C-alpha positions as CSV (number, residue, x, y, z in Angstrom):
1,M,-26.3,123.8,112.4
2,D,-24.6,127.2,112.0
3,Q,-25.2,130.1,114.4
4,E,-27.5,131.9,112.0
5,A,-29.8,128.9,111.6
6,F,-29.8,128.4,115.3
7,L,-30.8,132.0,116.0
8,R,-33.4,131.9,113.3
9,E,-34.9,128.8,114.9
10,K,-34.9,130.5,118.4
11,I,-36.6,133.6,117.0
12,E,-39.3,131.5,115.3
13,K,-39.9,129.6,118.6
14,A,-40.1,132.9,120.5
15,Q,-42.5,134.4,118.0
16,A,-44.7,131.3,118.2
17,Q,-44.7,131.5,122.0
18,L,-45.5,135.2,121.8
19,Q,-48.5,134.6,119.5
20,K,-49.7,131.8,121.8
21,L,-49.6,134.2,124.8
22,R,-51.4,136.9,122.8
23,D,-54.1,134.5,121.9
24,E,-54.5,133.4,125.5
25,N,-54.6,137.0,126.7
26,R,-57.3,137.8,124.0
27,V,-59.4,134.9,125.2
28,M,-59.0,135.8,128.9
29,K,-60.0,139.4,128.1
30,A,-63.1,138.2,126.2
31,R,-64.1,136.0,129.1
32,K,-63.8,138.9,131.5
33,I,-66.0,140.9,129.1
34,M,-68.5,138.1,128.9
35,W,-68.9,137.9,132.7
36,G,-68.9,141.6,132.9
37,C,-71.8,141.7,130.5
38,I,-73.6,139.0,132.4
39,E,-73.2,140.8,135.7
40,G,-74.3,144.1,134.1
41,N,-71.0,145.9,134.5
42,I,-70.2,146.1,130.8
43,N,-72.3,147.6,128.1
44,V,-71.8,145.4,125.0
45,C,-72.8,148.4,122.8
46,Q,-69.6,150.1,123.8
47,L,-67.3,147.3,122.6
48,G,-65.3,147.5,119.4
49,E,-65.6,145.1,116.5
50,K,-62.6,143.0,117.5
51,D,-63.8,142.6,121.1
52,L,-67.3,141.7,119.8
53,K,-65.8,139.0,117.6
54,D,-63.7,137.6,120.4
55,L,-66.7,137.8,122.7
56,S,-68.8,135.9,120.2
57,S,-66.2,133.2,119.9
58,V,-65.9,132.8,123.7
59,I,-69.6,132.6,124.1
60,D,-69.8,129.9,121.4
61,D,-67.1,127.9,123.1
62,Y,-68.7,128.3,126.5
63,L,-72.1,127.2,125.2
64,N,-70.5,124.2,123.4
65,S,-68.8,123.2,126.7
66,L,-72.1,123.5,128.5
67,K,-73.9,121.4,125.9
68,S,-71.2,118.8,126.1
69,R,-71.5,118.7,129.8
70,V,-75.3,118.3,129.7
71,E,-75.0,115.5,127.2
72,Y,-72.3,113.8,129.3
73,L,-74.5,114.0,132.4
74,K,-77.6,112.7,130.5
75,K,-75.6,109.9,129.0
76,N,-74.3,108.8,132.4
77,G,-77.6,109.1,134.2
78,E,-76.7,112.0,136.4
79,S,-79.5,113.9,138.0
80,S,-80.4,117.4,136.8
81,S,-79.3,118.8,140.2
82,S,-75.7,118.1,139.0
83,L,-76.2,120.5,136.1
84,P,-74.7,123.9,136.3
85,P,-77.0,126.6,137.5
86,R,-78.8,128.8,135.0
87,V,-77.4,132.1,134.3
88,V,-80.0,134.8,134.6
89,P,-79.6,138.2,133.1
90,Y,-78.9,141.2,135.2
91,L,-82.0,143.3,135.8
92,N,-81.8,146.9,136.7
93,V,-84.7,147.5,139.1
94,E,-85.0,151.2,138.3
95,E,-85.4,150.4,134.6
96,D,-87.6,147.4,135.1
97,A,-90.1,148.7,137.6
98,D,-92.4,145.7,137.7
99,V,-89.8,143.0,138.3
100,P,-90.7,140.3,140.9
101,S,-88.3,139.9,143.7
102,M,-87.1,136.6,145.1
103,D,-90.0,136.5,147.5
104,G,-92.6,137.0,144.7
105,S,-93.4,140.6,145.5
106,H,-93.1,143.3,142.8
107,H,-90.8,146.3,143.1
């Protein structure tokens, strides 16, 4: 292998590694956005098209992993208490004036 071919191969490997890292970073960013939306810290309406596509993909992957986990637990006779907790949407008490609190009273 001559030096030019060697360098070309090194460049291709480095470019593949760079693309892999970019993809991983994009997924991590989308996960942060997902949890930010769930916690009420991020307004999904302010996201760009690319972020929305990435978010949709991450949500689909997350839901599929949860479904797989539930199926696995059902198949192996695990109790429902071993299922992950439900994710409840963030509620803004000022906007939702008649929201029951944890003790059952209304705010």
